[in-house]
C-alpha positions in Angstrom: 0.0 0.0 0.0 2.9 2.4 0.8 4.2 1.9 -2.8 0.8 2.9 -4.2 0.8 6.0 -2.1 4.4 6.9 -3.1 3.7 6.5 -6.8 0.5 8.6 -6.4 2.5 11.3 -4.8 5.2 11.1 -7.5 2.4 11.5 -10.1 1.4 14.7 -8.4 5.0 16.0 -8.7 6.1 14.6 -12.1 2.9 13.7 -13.8 3.2 16.5 -16.3 6.4 14.8 -17.6 4.3 11.8 -18.8 2.1 11.7 -21.8 -1.6 12.2 -21.4 -2.4 8.5 -22.0 0.2 7.5 -19.4 -1.3 10.0 -16.9 -4.8 8.7 -17.6 -3.8 5.1 -17.1 -1.9 5.8 -13.9 -4.7 7.9 -12.5 -7.2 5.1 -13.2 -5.0 2.5 -11.6 -3.6 4.4 -8.6 -6.3 7.0 -7.8 -9.5 5.4 -9.1 -8.4 1.9 -8.1 -9.5 0.2 -11.3 -8.1 -3.2 -12.3 -5.9 -3.8 -15.3 -8.8 -5.4 -17.1 -11.2 -2.4 -16.4 -8.6 0.0 -17.6 -7.9 -2.0 -20.7 -11.6 -2.1 -21.5 -11.9 1.7 -21.0 -8.9 2.5 -23.0 -9.7 0.0 -25.8 -6.3 -1.8 -25.4 -5.0 -5.1 -23.9 -4.5 -5.8 -20.3 -0.8 -6.5 -21.0 -0.4 -3.1 -22.6 -1.9 -1.4 -19.6 0.4 -3.4 -17.3 3.5 -2.5 -19.4 2.6 1.2 -19.3 2.1 1.2 -15.5 5.4 -0.6 -14.9 7.3 1.7 -17.3 5.8 4.8 -15.8 6.5 3.6 -12.2 10.1 3.2 -13.2 10.2 6.6 -14.9 8.6 8.4 -11.8 11.1 6.7 -9.5 14.0 7.8 -11.8 12.7 11.4 -11.8 12.6 11.4 -8.0 16.1 9.9 -7.7 17.5 12.7 -9.9 15.4 15.7 -8.8 14.4 14.7 -5.2 11.3 16.9 -5.2 9.4 14.7 -2.8 12.3 14.7 -0.4 12.6 18.5 -0.6 8.9 18.9 -0.1 9.1 16.7 3.0 11.9 18.7 4.4 10.1 22.0 3.6 7.1 20.7 5.5 9.2 19.8 8.5 10.8 23.2 8.5 7.4 24.9 8.3 6.2 22.9 11.3 9.3 23.7 13.3 8.9 27.4 12.6 5.3 27.3 13.7 6.3 25.5 17.0 9.0 28.2 17.5 6.4 30.9 17.0 4.1 29.3 19.5 6.9 29.5 22.1 7.6 33.2 21.2 3.9 34.2 21.2 3.5 33.0 24.8 6.3 35.3 26.0 5.8 38.2 23.6 3.6 41.2 23.9 3.6 41.9 20.2 0.9 39.3 19.3 0.0 41.2 16.1 3.5 40.7 14.6 3.6 37.1 15.7 0.2 36.5 14.0 1.5 38.2 10.8 4.6 36.0 10.8 2.5 32.9 11.4 0.3 33.8 8.5 3.3 34.3 6.2 4.8 30.9 7.2 1.5 29.1 6.6 0.8 30.7 3.2 4.3 30.7 1.8 6.2 27.6 3.1 
C-alpha cells in the first residue's frame, strides 16, 4: 500500500512529464483503483499493454525522483514549516507583540 501512495505522490510531482495517456492510465490505476482489465476495456487496449505502461511509468517516476528529489525536498520543507510554527508558539506566549507574531505565522502558513 505504501508503494501505491508513493507512486501517487510522485504522479502529483512529475505527472506533467508523462504523456496524457500515461497519466490517464496511472490515474485510473492508482487513484481510481481500477483493475488492469477495467482500464484495458476503458482504453480499448490489452491488459498486457496497460500493465506495461504502468510498470514503465512507475520506473520513470522513481527515476525522476532519484534525480530531482522533489518529494524529499517537499518533506523537508514541511518539517521546517512545522518547526517554525512550533517556535512561533513559544515566542507568542512570551511576547507582547501578538499582532506581529500573527503576521509571521500567516506568512509561514501561506508561503512555506
